[in-house]
N, C-alpha and C positions, 0 to 999 in steps of 0.2 A: 351518389354524392358521398364523398369521403369527408371526415372531420375536417380536414385542412381546406375544403373547397367552400367558398362563401355561398350562402343561400342566395339565389337570385329571385327577385319578386317578378312574377309574370306581369307583362305589360298589356294594358287593356287598349284595343285600338278600335276606332269607329269603322265599321263595315260598310262598304257601298251598297251592299244588298245581303239578304239572308235567305238562301234557297232551302227547298226540302233536302237536297243532297248534303247541305252544310248542316242541317238539323239531324239527319241520319249519321253524319260523321261524328257527333257529339253523343247521340243518344241510341245509335242503332236504328234500324228500320222496322221496328215493331209497329202494331196497328195502334198502339196507345202510348206513345213514349211519354206523355206528361200525366197519364193516370186519370184523365178527366172525361174519357169518351162516354161513360156511363150517364153523364150529366146531359147528354144529347143536345148539346149547344152548338150553335155555329158562331165562329169566332172571326173577328177581323185581323188581317195581317198588320203587323207593325210597321211604322214608317222609318224609324231610326233604330239603327242595330249597332250593338257593341259586342266585341268578342275577345277572346284570349286565345292565342295559338301556341302550340307546343310543337316547335319544329314546324312541319307544314300542315299539321292537324289542327283543326279548330276544336277546342276542348270546352269553351264556355260561351254563353250567349246571354244577352238581355236586350229586349226590345222596348221601344216607345211609341206612343200614339196619343196625340191630343184629342180629347173627347168631350162632348157635351154632356152635362149631368144637371139634374134638377135636385136641389136640396131644400125640402120644404117647398116654399113658393118660389124660391130663386134659382134662376138658371145660371149656370157658370161653366167652367171648363177644368178638366183635371188632366194630368199626364197619366194615361194607362201605362202600367208596366206589365210586360208578359213576355211569354217564350223564354223565361228564365231556365236554363239548362247547363248543367255541368256534367261532362263525361262521367259515367258510373266508377271507373277505375281511378278518377281523381277527386272524388268527392272527399269533404272533410278537410281539404287543404287551404281552405279561404278563398277559393276561386269565385264562389257565388258572391261573397262579400266584395271582392274586387270588382267584378263585372257590374253588379247592381249599384255600387257607390259611384262608378264612373258614369254609368247611364243616368243616375240621379243628379250628378254635377251637370250634365247636359240639360237635363229637364229644367233645371233652375233657370235656364236661359230662355225656355219656350213660353213664358208667361204666367201660366196657372199657378195658384197657391198651394196646391196638393197634387201629390201621386196616389194612384190608387192601384191595386192588384187584387187578384182572386186566386185563392190558393187551396190546396187539400189541407184539411185539419193538421195532418202529421207535419206540415211545413210551418204552421204558425210560429212555433218557437224559434225557428231559424230567423224568420222575418222580424220577430220581436227583438231578437239580439241585434238586428240591423237597423233598429229604430221605428219600426212600422207599429201601428196600433190596430187591432182588430176593431170592427164597428160592431156594435151591440144590436144593430137593427137589420132586418132583411133589406137587401137591395133588389130592386126590380131592373131587369135588363130587356132590351128588345130582342125579338126572334122573329125570323121570317114568317113562321106560320101562326104562333100563338100571339104574336105582337109583344105582350109584356109577360115575362115569367120571372118567378124569384129565383135568384142566383143560389144554386145549391152549394157552391164553394163559399169558403170564408173570405169576406171582403175586409182588406186592410188598406189603410191610409197612412201616409207620412207628409209633414209639412214640408214645402219647398222654400219658404220664407221664415225667417226667425219669428215673426209675430203673427204667422199664420194660425188660425184656429179653425178647426172643423165645425161647421155650424150644425145645430140640431135640426131635425126634421127628417122625414121619409126621404130616401136616396133612390133616384131613378136615373139609371144610365140611359141617355137619350140616343142610344145606338147600340149595335150589337157589341158584346164584350170583346176585349182585345186579348 
């Protein structure tokens, strides 16, 4: 881009699906593209997908899935955010902000009061800049063999409604993580 060309903001689109091939298009086909394999967890696929294309190449993605959760004695639902990915050669250009913001706009139409995600500690500052808040308690998640395990990644939440407040109490995801 030259000085005289205007900067074009990438457009986020809703994707009809998100395949392993499309994930590989963004992150490459490595064994652990999200850096979480050491956690040894089984994850749920997302149901709603948002992406950014550059030409014919998918370069960013965020997925959503509505999930049941218990907070203290109360059961409710959250919108799980996961599969957030930006092509390594395009990181630092605001694509994560664009794709996550678009996904959260849709999440606001899904009913739950909060969105929840799990991330590596190194990504906490990024999500904090996007308005997410780390939980200060361990979160339990279901797994096929152990049934309930403590989530080893950092759990973060963000409200989807202006007056939404995250309740106090132990948090247990009543499903596999997303």
